[in-house]
Legacy VTK file of the C-alpha trace (Angstrom):
# vtk DataFile Version 3.0
C-alpha trace
ASCII
DATASET POLYDATA
POINTS 116 float
-40.756 2.003 8.903
-38.918 2.043 12.203
-35.581 3.908 12.294
-32.748 2.721 14.449
-29.176 3.969 14.626
-26.373 1.814 13.312
-24.137 1.432 16.307
-20.637 -0.051 16.506
-22.056 -3.157 18.143
-24.720 -3.449 15.456
-22.086 -3.115 12.756
-19.691 -5.531 14.471
-17.142 -2.735 14.633
-14.839 -4.301 17.248
-13.057 -1.076 18.118
-12.282 -0.040 14.564
-14.931 2.626 14.129
-12.367 5.206 13.023
-9.708 2.790 11.782
-10.077 3.675 8.090
-9.903 7.408 8.804
-6.641 6.727 10.643
-5.132 4.805 7.721
-6.114 1.188 8.453
-7.332 0.136 5.015
-7.705 -3.515 6.028
-11.117 -2.804 7.528
-14.512 -2.893 5.867
-18.140 -2.543 6.875
-19.610 -5.898 7.739
-23.283 -5.434 8.547
-26.333 -7.174 7.176
-28.421 -4.591 5.383
-30.978 -4.247 2.638
-31.851 -1.623 0.082
-30.165 1.757 0.217
-28.189 0.936 3.357
-26.752 -2.160 1.657
-25.861 -0.072 -1.399
-24.204 2.538 0.822
-22.239 -0.170 2.662
-21.097 -1.679 -0.650
-20.082 1.747 -1.996
-18.060 2.582 1.120
-16.316 -0.808 1.013
-15.501 -0.243 -2.671
-14.092 3.195 -1.821
-11.865 1.600 0.846
-10.608 -0.995 -1.673
-9.919 1.734 -4.257
-8.112 3.880 -1.693
-5.986 0.899 -0.655
-5.022 0.202 -4.284
-4.286 3.877 -4.986
-2.129 4.075 -1.851
-0.188 0.984 -2.935
0.407 2.438 -6.408
1.541 5.762 -4.941
4.016 3.965 -2.658
5.427 2.108 -5.662
5.805 5.345 -7.606
7.461 7.067 -4.641
9.926 4.191 -4.314
10.693 4.295 -8.026
11.129 8.089 -8.174
13.323 8.139 -5.069
15.596 5.376 -6.294
15.820 6.674 -9.867
16.943 10.040 -8.522
19.451 8.327 -6.229
20.935 6.249 -9.054
21.057 9.297 -11.334
23.045 11.238 -8.720
25.283 8.238 -8.079
26.114 7.798 -11.778
26.443 11.459 -12.699
29.889 12.156 -14.077
30.911 8.482 -14.172
33.077 7.889 -17.206
34.044 4.304 -16.464
31.300 1.807 -17.364
32.787 -0.943 -15.159
32.989 1.350 -12.120
29.443 2.590 -12.728
28.133 -0.972 -13.027
29.893 -1.965 -9.803
28.368 0.998 -7.951
24.872 0.109 -9.173
25.221 -3.572 -8.285
26.729 -2.728 -4.906
23.842 -0.394 -4.090
21.269 -2.977 -5.198
22.940 -5.605 -3.006
22.839 -3.258 -0.012
19.201 -2.435 -0.708
18.131 -6.074 -1.003
19.968 -6.992 2.212
18.329 -4.098 4.091
14.834 -4.807 2.889
14.858 -8.605 3.061
12.032 -8.823 0.542
9.395 -11.498 0.853
8.917 -12.948 -2.601
6.528 -15.285 -4.313
6.534 -16.323 -7.942
4.029 -13.668 -8.934
5.202 -10.701 -6.845
7.765 -9.482 -4.358
6.884 -7.070 -1.581
8.748 -5.428 1.250
7.428 -5.246 4.790
5.583 -2.023 3.861
3.768 -3.885 1.079
5.413 -1.937 -1.721
6.417 -3.777 -4.884
10.105 -4.416 -5.253
LINES 1 117
116 0 1 2 3 4 5 6 7 8 9 10 11 12 13 14 15 16 17 18 19 20 21 22 23 24 25 26 27 28 29 30 31 32 33 34 35 36 37 38 39 40 41 42 43 44 45 46 47 48 49 50 51 52 53 54 55 56 57 58 59 60 61 62 63 64 65 66 67 68 69 70 71 72 73 74 75 76 77 78 79 80 81 82 83 84 85 86 87 88 89 90 91 92 93 94 95 96 97 98 99 100 101 102 103 104 105 106 107 108 109 110 111 112 113 114 115
């Protein structure tokens, strides 16, 4: 068996050799391989997909926690239900105007890709 290094040109890297380590989870390994190298490539690509999904879920949770805390502070001590409702709706209107969400029937996302 002849050993040869897998180089960026051999792996069709196109300048993204370290892209995943720098947070670009849109990349994957695209090289023709067989046997253990193919299995390794598939495992790394699966890890990238899992990391991308986990990152997305964490961003959603961060958004939810941040906004729940904000609404809790905003409503603390409010005795008037109408005034509290107006504050919530006003804040939601400001938020939706700021974020200009891109929506489809199945999901809405902001520019960062987080669920709204």
